[in-house]
Backbone as numpy.savetxt, mean C-alpha at the origin, in Angstrom:
# Nx Ny Nz CAx CAy CAz Cx Cy Cz
16.64 -5.81 10.43 15.75 -4.49 10.39 16.54 -2.84 10.11
15.94 -1.97 9.64 16.82 -1.00 9.57 16.71 -0.17 11.23
17.38 0.11 11.40 17.28 1.22 12.31 16.55 2.39 12.26
16.58 3.36 13.04 15.59 4.53 12.92 14.63 4.27 13.02
13.64 4.80 11.90 12.40 5.39 11.82 11.68 3.82 12.06
12.24 2.66 11.40 11.48 1.74 10.80 11.61 0.65 12.13
12.52 1.00 13.30 12.75 0.21 14.36 11.74 0.82 15.33
11.53 2.48 15.28 10.51 3.03 16.08 9.29 2.30 15.67
9.17 2.48 14.19 7.71 2.15 13.95 7.59 0.57 14.16
8.56 -0.31 13.95 8.44 -1.92 14.34 7.77 -1.93 16.22
8.34 -1.37 16.65 8.33 -1.22 18.17 6.99 -0.85 18.51
6.52 -0.03 18.35 5.02 0.72 18.36 4.13 -0.07 17.71
4.45 -0.99 16.73 3.39 -1.87 16.00 2.92 -3.13 17.10
4.65 -3.38 17.56 4.53 -4.36 18.50 3.81 -4.52 19.82
3.94 -3.08 20.31 2.66 -2.76 21.57 1.43 -2.77 21.22
1.09 -2.13 19.74 -0.25 -2.05 19.84 -0.67 -3.40 19.60
0.44 -4.75 19.14 -0.33 -6.09 18.97 -0.97 -6.65 20.27
0.43 -6.28 21.03 0.24 -6.82 22.24 -1.23 -6.40 23.17
-1.45 -4.80 23.02 -2.35 -4.39 23.57 -3.86 -4.88 23.04
-3.67 -5.38 21.74 -5.05 -5.88 21.04 -5.23 -7.26 21.47
-4.11 -7.78 21.16 -4.08 -9.65 21.50 -4.57 -9.68 23.05
-4.53 -8.63 24.34 -5.65 -8.50 25.45 -6.96 -8.56 25.16
-7.06 -7.41 24.44 -8.27 -7.32 24.15 -9.23 -8.48 23.32
-8.50 -8.97 22.26 -9.49 -10.12 21.65 -8.43 -10.85 21.53
-8.26 -12.26 22.25 -7.74 -13.13 21.11 -7.84 -13.41 19.98
-6.86 -14.17 19.57 -6.74 -14.73 17.92 -7.71 -15.09 17.77
-7.97 -16.28 18.71 -9.04 -17.19 18.30 -10.37 -16.80 18.01
-10.82 -15.60 18.91 -11.65 -14.71 18.95 -12.25 -14.21 17.63
-10.60 -13.35 17.06 -10.33 -12.60 16.17 -11.01 -13.64 14.89
-10.47 -15.01 15.06 -10.26 -15.44 13.44 -11.89 -16.14 13.30
-12.49 -15.80 14.63 -13.90 -16.45 14.59 -14.94 -15.26 13.87
-14.21 -13.89 14.36 -14.88 -12.79 13.32 -15.07 -12.66 12.09
-14.12 -13.90 11.47 -13.80 -13.42 9.98 -14.92 -14.58 9.52
-15.63 -15.78 10.06 -15.90 -16.91 9.53 -17.17 -15.98 9.13
-17.82 -16.00 7.96 -18.99 -15.99 6.69 -18.22 -14.46 6.36
-17.74 -14.07 6.59 -17.32 -12.96 5.94 -17.59 -12.67 4.12
-18.12 -12.10 3.55 -17.75 -12.16 2.20 -16.63 -11.88 1.33
-16.22 -12.68 0.43 -14.90 -12.02 0.21 -14.74 -10.73 0.01
-13.49 -10.02 -0.15 -13.30 -8.86 -0.43 -13.47 -8.49 -2.06
-13.23 -7.33 -2.30 -13.69 -7.05 -3.82 -12.14 -7.55 -4.08
-11.83 -8.06 -5.63 -10.42 -8.37 -6.01 -9.41 -7.51 -6.53
-8.73 -7.66 -6.64 -8.00 -6.43 -7.20 -7.73 -6.36 -9.01
-7.92 -5.43 -9.38 -8.64 -5.39 -11.03 -7.25 -4.46 -11.44
-6.46 -4.69 -12.27 -5.62 -4.08 -12.81 -5.44 -4.14 -14.27
-5.46 -2.70 -14.59 -5.54 -2.56 -16.46 -4.31 -2.19 -17.04
-2.94 -2.17 -16.44 -1.91 -1.92 -17.62 -0.84 -0.86 -16.43
-1.77 0.13 -16.32 -1.52 1.63 -15.48 -2.11 1.33 -14.29
-1.95 1.10 -13.07 -3.29 1.81 -12.33 -2.25 2.89 -11.36
-3.60 3.13 -10.19 -3.43 4.22 -9.44 -3.90 3.34 -7.63
-3.04 3.37 -7.01 -3.24 2.71 -5.65 -3.37 4.37 -4.46
-4.75 4.73 -4.87 -4.36 6.19 -3.84 -4.45 6.16 -2.44
-4.11 6.66 -1.71 -4.11 6.75 -0.24 -4.39 7.87 0.49
-4.96 7.25 1.65 -5.72 8.06 3.27 -4.97 7.96 3.89
-4.18 9.17 4.16 -3.61 9.60 5.29 -3.59 10.98 5.77
-3.63 11.43 7.01 -3.86 12.50 7.90 -2.78 13.21 7.82
-1.93 12.24 8.23 -0.35 13.01 8.47 0.60 12.52 7.86
1.65 13.05 7.51 2.82 12.40 7.14 4.03 12.91 7.86
4.56 12.06 8.36 6.06 12.16 9.33 7.28 13.67 8.93
6.97 13.66 7.72 7.99 14.49 7.01 7.01 15.84 6.73
5.83 15.74 6.45 5.01 16.90 5.73 4.21 17.09 7.06
3.96 16.40 7.92 3.38 16.99 8.56 1.52 16.92 8.51
0.74 17.82 9.01 -0.55 17.32 8.41 -1.46 17.32 7.62
-1.77 16.72 6.82 -2.58 16.48 5.48 -3.41 16.89 5.25
-4.54 16.66 6.63 -6.15 16.91 6.74 -6.55 17.34 7.51
-7.46 18.23 7.45 -7.91 18.66 9.24 -8.54 17.72 10.08
-9.54 16.45 9.38 -9.56 15.69 10.14 -10.19 14.53 9.63
-10.46 13.61 10.78 -10.85 11.96 9.77 -12.32 12.03 9.02
-13.23 13.49 9.68 -14.22 13.52 8.54 -14.41 13.57 7.22
-12.81 13.82 6.73 -12.99 14.20 5.36 -12.58 12.57 4.36
-12.65 11.98 4.95 -12.14 10.35 4.75 -12.92 9.83 3.50
-14.23 9.99 4.01 -15.17 9.42 2.95 -15.55 10.09 1.85
-15.37 11.25 2.24 -15.28 12.18 0.48 -13.97 11.72 -0.13
-12.91 11.28 0.12 -11.75 11.17 -0.32 -11.85 9.70 -1.28
-12.45 9.04 -0.22 -12.81 7.55 -0.26 -13.90 7.63 -2.06
-14.70 8.12 -1.98 -15.53 8.38 -2.85 -14.89 8.83 -4.14
-13.75 10.04 -4.29 -13.13 10.77 -5.26 -12.09 9.70 -5.55
-11.32 8.92 -4.93 -10.65 8.34 -5.36 -11.22 7.24 -6.42
-12.15 6.29 -5.84 -12.76 5.42 -6.59 -13.19 6.10 -7.70
-14.68 6.72 -7.61 -15.02 7.42 -8.71 -14.03 8.38 -10.02
-12.59 8.20 -9.62 -11.37 8.16 -10.63 -11.22 7.46 -11.25
-11.45 6.22 -10.55 -10.77 4.76 -11.26 -9.55 4.45 -10.77
-9.63 4.50 -8.98 -8.38 3.97 -8.41 -8.63 2.56 -8.40
-7.70 1.82 -8.56 -7.79 0.16 -8.56 -7.89 0.00 -7.03
-7.49 0.68 -6.17 -7.14 0.16 -4.66 -6.84 1.32 -4.25
-7.92 1.56 -2.73 -6.94 2.71 -1.74 -6.25 1.88 -0.65
-5.69 2.60 -0.23 -4.61 2.47 1.19 -4.74 3.25 1.87
-4.87 2.80 3.50 -5.26 3.29 4.53 -4.90 3.10 5.20
-3.92 4.23 5.58 -3.04 4.48 6.77 -3.60 3.74 8.32
-3.14 2.93 8.67 -3.72 2.74 9.95 -2.88 2.97 11.33
-1.55 3.50 11.20 -0.79 3.97 12.21 -1.13 4.83 12.85
-1.38 5.07 14.49 -1.33 6.40 15.21 -0.53 6.80 15.23
0.69 6.80 15.47 1.60 7.33 16.32 1.96 8.66 15.54
2.45 8.30 14.20 3.23 9.15 13.08 2.41 9.96 12.08
1.11 8.82 11.75 0.61 8.93 10.94 -1.27 9.64 11.28
-1.49 9.53 12.53 -2.95 10.00 13.26 -3.60 8.66 12.47
-3.23 7.45 11.73 -4.24 6.23 11.25 -5.30 5.64 12.36
-6.02 5.04 11.88 -6.92 3.94 12.90 -7.43 2.99 12.14
-7.59 1.71 12.63 -8.26 0.65 12.04 -9.57 1.31 11.85
-10.37 1.83 12.59 -11.94 2.39 12.28 -11.47 3.01 10.84
-10.43 4.03 10.21 -10.26 4.61 9.17 -10.43 3.24 7.91
-9.98 2.31 8.31 -9.67 1.26 7.26 -11.28 0.66 6.84
-11.50 0.39 8.50 -13.21 0.05 8.40 -14.51 0.85 7.47
-14.15 2.00 7.67 -14.99 2.81 6.75 -14.86 2.81 5.91
-13.34 2.92 5.30 -13.27 3.21 3.46 -13.85 1.95 3.13
-13.76 0.91 3.79 -13.47 -0.75 2.77 -15.09 -1.01 3.24
-16.17 -0.13 3.91 -17.49 0.07 3.90 -18.01 0.97 2.89
-17.20 1.90 2.26 -17.81 2.89 1.35 -17.07 1.93 0.21
-16.16 1.70 -0.07 -15.44 0.59 -1.17 -15.75 -0.24 -1.84
-16.44 -1.22 -0.87 -16.71 -3.13 -1.72 -17.76 -2.62 -2.25
-18.80 -1.64 -2.29 -20.71 -2.24 -2.97 -19.50 -1.69 -4.49
-18.75 -0.70 -4.44 -18.47 -0.56 -5.84 -17.10 -1.38 -6.20
-16.93 -2.20 -5.53 -15.94 -3.30 -6.13 -14.26 -2.78 -6.46
-13.78 -1.99 -5.11 -12.56 -1.16 -5.46 -12.08 -2.02 -4.00
-10.96 -2.66 -3.49 -10.57 -3.11 -2.61 -9.56 -2.11 -1.42
-9.38 -1.94 -0.46 -8.80 -1.36 0.52 -7.69 -2.18 0.76
-6.57 -1.43 1.24 -5.10 -2.06 1.48 -4.86 -1.69 2.93
-4.78 -2.44 3.63 -3.99 -1.68 5.16 -2.60 -1.36 4.83
-2.42 -0.06 5.51 -0.68 0.32 5.03 -0.75 0.41 6.84
0.24 -0.29 7.07 0.98 -0.23 8.25 2.43 -0.71 8.20
2.37 -0.81 9.79 4.07 -1.27 10.03 3.96 -2.94 10.29
3.08 -3.77 9.75 2.83 -5.19 10.52 4.04 -5.73 10.57
3.94 -6.86 11.91 5.02 -8.06 11.94 4.02 -9.16 12.77
3.19 -8.91 12.54 2.82 -10.85 12.53 1.44 -10.91 12.45
1.12 -11.85 11.52 -0.48 -12.14 11.16 -1.51 -11.81 11.61
-1.36 -11.63 13.35 -2.65 -11.24 14.19 -3.31 -9.76 13.37
-2.26 -9.25 13.01 -2.53 -7.71 12.34 -3.13 -7.99 10.68
-2.50 -8.97 10.36 -3.22 -9.60 8.63 -4.84 -9.81 9.14
-4.87 -10.44 10.46 -6.47 -11.03 10.50 -7.07 -9.62 10.81
-6.59 -8.91 11.28 -7.71 -7.40 11.89 -7.89 -6.56 10.31
-6.81 -6.94 9.75 -6.89 -5.91 8.06 -8.40 -6.80 7.67
-8.30 -7.99 7.68 -9.69 -8.77 6.67 -10.54 -8.59 7.70
-10.89 -8.28 9.03 -11.70 -8.47 9.60 -12.18 -6.60 9.70
-11.61 -6.12 9.31 -12.10 -4.60 8.84 -12.30 -4.38 7.16
-12.37 -5.29 6.68 -13.13 -5.17 5.28 -12.04 -5.29 4.16
-10.51 -5.22 4.56 -9.60 -4.81 3.59 -9.33 -6.05 2.56
-8.83 -5.95 1.57 -8.85 -6.49 0.54 -7.04 -6.92 0.15
-5.73 -6.13 1.16 -5.01 -6.33 0.88 -4.21 -5.35 2.20
-2.86 -6.05 2.34 -1.62 -5.69 3.34 -0.41 -5.06 2.37
0.21 -4.15 3.27 1.70 -3.57 2.82 2.75 -4.61 3.59
3.42 -4.90 2.90 4.59 -5.83 3.94 5.88 -5.23 3.48
6.62 -4.51 4.59 7.82 -3.76 4.25 9.40 -4.84 4.50
9.84 -5.32 3.46 10.41 -6.35 3.71 11.82 -5.72 4.89
11.91 -4.92 4.14 13.50 -4.19 4.91 13.22 -4.42 6.83
12.12 -4.03 7.37 11.49 -4.08 8.50 11.22 -6.37 8.86
11.57 -6.52 8.08 10.84 -8.06 8.65 11.68 -9.15 8.51
12.02 -10.20 9.12 12.60 -11.18 9.18 12.41 -12.01 8.33
13.05 -13.26 7.70 12.47 -14.05 6.64 11.31 -15.06 7.20
11.27 -15.26 8.55 10.24 -15.93 9.18 9.12 -15.25 9.22
9.14 -14.01 9.86 8.20 -13.24 10.11 7.23 -12.89 8.15
8.36 -12.85 7.39 7.92 -12.72 6.13 6.92 -13.70 5.43
7.37 -15.33 6.22 6.99 -16.32 5.33 5.61 -16.21 5.81
5.36 -16.05 7.33 4.48 -16.00 8.35 2.70 -15.02 7.93
3.75 -14.12 7.47 2.65 -12.58 7.07 2.13 -13.20 5.44
2.64 -13.64 5.02 2.69 -13.86 3.30 1.94 -15.56 3.45
2.38 -16.00 4.29 0.55 -17.15 4.47 0.04 -16.95 4.88
-0.29 -15.94 5.80 -1.70 -15.79 6.28 -2.59 -14.31 5.37
-1.81 -14.23 4.59 -2.61 -13.17 3.97 -3.19 -14.21 2.84
-1.98 -15.29 2.02 -3.13 -15.92 1.32 -3.99 -16.61 1.53
-4.14 -16.95 2.71 -5.09 -17.91 3.64 -6.11 -17.23 3.24
-6.18 -16.05 3.60 -7.53 -15.21 3.30 -7.80 -13.97 2.54
-6.92 -14.75 1.45 -7.55 -13.93 -0.10 -6.88 -12.56 -0.24
-5.72 -12.16 0.42 -5.57 -11.02 0.44 -4.46 -10.41 -0.59
-4.69 -9.79 -1.20 -3.59 -9.17 -2.30 -2.42 -8.52 -0.96
-0.78 -9.08 -1.47 0.15 -8.33 -0.78 0.77 -7.07 -1.73
1.19 -5.78 -1.48 2.36 -5.39 -1.46 3.53 -5.29 -0.78
4.26 -5.81 -1.49 6.38 -6.00 -0.86 6.86 -4.83 -1.12
6.71 -3.92 -0.13 7.96 -2.53 -0.24 9.52 -3.05 0.26
10.13 -2.51 -1.24 11.71 -1.78 -0.94 11.95 -0.52 -0.85
13.35 -0.76 -0.25 13.53 0.76 -0.33 14.94 0.99 -1.18
15.51 -0.54 -1.44 16.73 0.16 -2.08 17.24 -1.63 -2.46
18.25 -1.56 -3.21 18.51 -2.87 -4.16 19.06 -3.88 -3.27
19.07 -3.82 -2.07 19.11 -5.04 -1.35 17.80 -5.62 -1.00
16.92 -4.58 -0.70 15.69 -5.13 -0.40 14.98 -5.41 -1.86
15.14 -5.18 -2.78 15.00 -5.88 -4.17 15.45 -7.33 -4.22
16.52 -7.46 -3.85 17.20 -8.85 -4.06 16.09 -9.50 -3.25
15.82 -9.51 -1.57 15.26 -10.29 -0.94 13.83 -10.55 -1.44
13.18 -9.23 -2.24 11.99 -9.57 -2.96 11.76 -10.46 -3.63
12.93 -10.47 -4.61 13.11 -11.52 -5.43 13.07 -12.95 -4.80
13.57 -13.10 -3.76 13.50 -14.37 -3.29 12.49 -14.50 -2.93
11.34 -14.25 -2.16 9.96 -14.36 -2.29 8.98 -15.03 -2.98
9.50 -14.39 -4.35 8.31 -14.52 -5.53 8.02 -15.77 -5.08
8.52 -16.75 -5.65 8.12 -18.63 -5.69 7.59 -18.51 -4.67
7.84 -18.41 -3.69 7.06 -18.58 -2.47 5.36 -18.39 -2.56
5.27 -16.76 -3.03 4.04 -16.17 -2.55 3.23 -16.05 -3.96
3.74 -16.78 -5.03 3.35 -16.98 -6.35 1.80 -18.04 -5.82
1.85 -18.33 -5.73 0.64 -19.32 -5.40 -0.67 -18.15 -4.75
-0.59 -17.32 -4.50 -1.62 -16.82 -3.57 -2.17 -15.67 -4.10
-2.83 -14.80 -3.38 -3.64 -13.87 -4.21 -2.64 -13.17 -4.99
-3.00 -11.97 -5.69 -1.93 -11.05 -6.12 -1.14 -10.24 -5.58
0.20 -10.68 -5.87 1.57 -9.95 -5.33 1.77 -8.51 -6.10
2.40 -7.50 -5.53 2.73 -6.57 -5.94 4.05 -6.04 -5.12
5.34 -5.51 -6.33 6.07 -5.21 -5.87 6.49 -3.77 -5.96
6.63 -3.08 -4.77 6.75 -1.80 -4.49 7.93 -0.92 -4.21
8.22 0.43 -4.54 9.75 0.67 -4.26 9.33 2.17 -3.95
10.10 2.12 -2.75 9.73 3.44 -2.01 10.77 4.41 -1.98
10.59 5.33 -2.60 11.68 6.46 -2.73 12.02 6.83 -1.67
11.67 6.95 -0.80 11.62 7.63 0.62 13.25 7.47 1.03
13.67 8.46 1.71 15.09 8.08 2.16 14.71 7.98 3.62
14.97 6.66 4.22 14.68 6.31 5.33 15.36 7.41 6.97
16.67 7.89 6.40 17.21 8.35 7.46 16.92 9.93 7.87
16.05 10.91 6.78 16.24 11.93 6.21 14.63 11.99 6.74
13.91 11.11 5.65 12.13 11.05 5.06 11.72 11.82 3.88
12.69 12.02 3.52 12.71 13.06 2.52 12.94 12.41 1.36
11.88 12.93 -0.08 11.57 11.76 -0.91 12.88 11.98 -1.89
13.06 11.16 -2.53 14.02 11.16 -3.74 13.51 10.61 -5.04
12.94 11.29 -6.13 12.46 10.87 -6.80 13.24 9.92 -8.14
14.38 10.36 -8.02 15.25 9.90 -9.00 15.55 8.33 -8.93
15.50 7.92 -7.48 15.76 6.24 -6.82 14.73 5.69 -8.09
13.25 6.19 -8.17 12.71 5.02 -8.59 12.99 4.87 -10.08
13.72 5.87 -10.66 14.42 5.25 -11.86 15.44 4.61 -12.05
16.21 5.17 -10.85 17.68 4.39 -10.85 17.51 2.77 -10.27
16.21 2.69 -9.80 16.19 1.07 -9.54 15.49 0.43 -10.16
14.37 0.90 -10.84 13.56 0.09 -11.68 14.33 -1.13 -12.65
15.12 -0.84 -13.25 16.02 -2.42 -13.79 15.83 -3.27 -13.03
15.98 -3.11 -12.02 16.21 -4.10 -10.63 14.97 -5.09 -10.08
14.03 -4.35 -10.32 12.86 -4.85 -10.07 12.42 -5.93 -11.11
11.02 -7.06 -10.20 10.97 -8.36 -10.97 9.81 -7.69 -12.32
10.08 -8.93 -12.99 9.52 -8.74 -14.65 7.85 -9.64 -14.52
7.67 -10.28 -13.57 6.83 -11.23 -13.11 5.64 -10.73 -12.58
5.74 -9.57 -11.76 4.53 -9.16 -10.91 4.64 -7.82 -11.31
3.38 -7.13 -10.92 3.61 -5.78 -11.30 3.94 -4.99 -10.31
4.44 -3.51 -10.86 5.66 -2.69 -10.25 5.18 -1.43 -9.52
4.92 -1.21 -8.68 4.61 0.29 -7.89 5.50 0.81 -7.59
5.31 2.06 -8.11 6.36 3.37 -8.03 5.36 4.00 -6.30
6.28 3.68 -5.42 5.85 4.70 -4.10 6.50 5.75 -3.96
5.70 7.33 -3.54 6.10 8.58 -3.25 6.78 8.95 -4.81
6.94 10.03 -4.45 7.71 11.14 -5.54 6.87 11.22 -6.69
5.79 11.13 -6.96 4.49 11.02 -7.76 3.37 12.15 -7.62
3.86 13.02 -8.31 2.89 14.00 -7.75 2.03 14.97 -9.14
2.67 14.53 -10.50 1.99 15.29 -11.36 1.84 14.14 -12.81
1.57 14.62 -13.69 1.89 14.21 -14.65 2.76 13.62 -15.18
3.71 14.51 -15.28 4.97 14.40 -15.88 5.48 13.54 -14.91
5.16 12.84 -13.80 6.13 11.83 -12.76 5.24 10.97 -13.23
4.42 10.63 -13.42 3.26 9.52 -13.91 3.83 8.71 -15.07
4.32 10.08 -16.17 4.82 9.61 -17.28 6.08 8.80 -16.96
6.80 9.64 -16.49 8.41 9.33 -16.32 7.94 8.00 -15.14
7.96 7.17 -14.41 7.56 6.27 -14.21 7.06 5.11 -14.89
5.82 5.18 -15.75 5.77 4.63 -16.40 6.41 4.41 -17.52
7.13 5.08 -18.37 7.90 4.77 -19.11 9.29 4.30 -18.60
9.24 3.96 -17.32 10.69 3.17 -16.47 10.13 1.99 -16.72
8.90 1.54 -16.60 8.19 0.18 -16.88 7.41 -0.04 -15.25
6.86 0.86 -14.78 6.36 0.81 -13.30 4.54 0.58 -14.42
4.11 -0.28 -13.18 2.60 -0.62 -13.77 1.45 0.35 -12.98
1.76 0.44 -11.44 1.01 1.39 -10.66 1.83 2.35 -10.09
1.63 3.53 -9.17 1.83 4.64 -8.92 0.93 4.42 -7.40
1.97 4.52 -6.00 0.78 4.60 -5.11 1.02 6.78 -4.57
0.14 6.97 -4.66 -0.09 8.96 -4.64 -0.58 8.99 -3.28
-0.02 9.79 -2.34 -0.87 9.79 -1.00 -0.60 11.40 -0.68
0.42 11.92 -0.25 0.31 13.46 -0.10 -0.15 14.48 -1.14
0.18 14.09 -2.17 -0.31 15.02 -3.27 -1.76 14.82 -3.36
-2.35 13.62 -3.44 -3.94 13.76 -3.23 -4.70 14.24 -1.96
-4.09 14.12 -1.02 -4.33 14.31 0.51 -4.61 16.25 0.42
-3.38 16.39 0.02 -3.33 18.03 -0.22 -3.93 18.85 -0.95
-4.38 18.15 -2.17 -5.26 18.75 -3.06 -6.68 18.97 -3.04
-7.12 20.13 -3.32 -8.90 20.48 -3.06 -9.40 19.50 -4.13
-8.88 19.16 -5.25 -9.64 18.68 -6.20 -9.11 16.75 -6.67
-9.59 16.23 -5.52 -8.32 14.78 -5.38 -8.63 14.24 -6.91
-10.06 13.84 -6.95 -10.31 13.23 -8.17 -9.79 13.55 -9.67
-9.39 14.99 -9.91 -8.89 15.62 -11.27 -7.72 15.26 -11.07
-6.77 15.30 -10.37 -5.63 14.98 -10.25 -5.31 13.68 -10.05
-6.57 12.61 -9.67 -5.81 10.74 -9.71 -6.61 10.93 -11.48
-7.26 11.07 -12.00 -7.51 11.35 -13.12 -6.32 11.77 -14.31
-5.83 12.61 -13.98 -4.61 13.36 -14.40 -3.68 12.38 -14.96
-3.23 11.96 -13.18 -1.94 10.80 -13.18 -2.33 9.62 -13.87
-3.37 9.09 -13.82 -3.90 7.77 -14.66 -4.04 8.11 -16.29
-4.39 9.30 -16.43 -4.52 9.46 -18.19 -2.79 9.63 -19.07
-1.90 10.51 -17.91 -0.65 10.22 -18.46 0.38 9.44 -18.26
0.22 8.47 -17.42 0.73 7.29 -16.89 0.35 6.19 -18.08
-1.02 6.11 -18.32 -1.79 5.12 -19.55 -1.08 5.28 -20.78
-1.04 6.92 -21.21 -0.54 7.41 -22.21 0.58 6.87 -22.54
1.57 6.98 -21.58 3.05 7.08 -21.63 3.12 5.32 -22.03
2.49 4.09 -20.56 3.06 2.79 -21.05 2.21 2.62 -22.43
1.24 3.10 -22.92 0.49 2.68 -24.53 1.70 2.76 -25.42
2.16 4.14 -25.19 3.37 4.61 -26.49 4.77 3.69 -25.72
4.93 3.67 -25.00 5.86 2.33 -24.90 5.98 0.88 -25.25
4.57 0.69 -25.16 4.51 -0.81 -25.66 4.10 -0.95 -27.25
3.82 -0.02 -27.93 4.00 0.38 -28.90 5.22 0.47 -29.91
5.98 1.41 -29.11 7.52 1.14 -29.66 8.19 -0.18 -29.95
7.65 -1.02 -28.66 8.64 -2.56 -28.31 7.90 -3.35 -28.75
């Protein structure tokens, strides 16, 4: 595991896990899953948007005045064509909550759009929490987890039909991600994400998306995370081979998130289409 920010997040996640287990034992949580309808499947179309709901960024500060805006944002994302909506549930640095995920999933499920739990998950119990809240997918941070943890989390996600976004930050993470692909291939859809945020400064370094793109797997859809805020950004990452973008801060700050989402999708799809014709 990386030190600094990820170590802090892993520690607070483990503390939340202990409290949650005391409040609701794992067997009782699993019983809550019995009879739940399956979440909407992740449907991809060549270049897609994973739109994010988060109230705060550790680097940028508050992004939304209150959780009351979440319903409005979720609807805007879905109507603009987002393939899925990422919901921050980490409370200490992102002002997130599992209730935000439940609320988002309740809105998205009838629309056929899955929600993804974005958090610093360390244990399969937290995957079960995500499924109980209505999520269709989870984020797993490769650098933060041991091989044993990753195997257990992937297995739990696969057992409950959740897609997984495996997040890498550098070439070493990507190498580990490659090693995970054969074991994960039999389950629900797998996405390979590259986050261009510098974990020391928490600043975004968009050039990393382009520099490391050639190292990413070709067998699964790849996601450009952070660093995409404009049509030009979307075109650049699409031309570099990414099939999906995860956009949070730009959408949360904007007063017209649906319009921005459509602009990003149109630019990325146009660039992907042009590059495929050239190929």
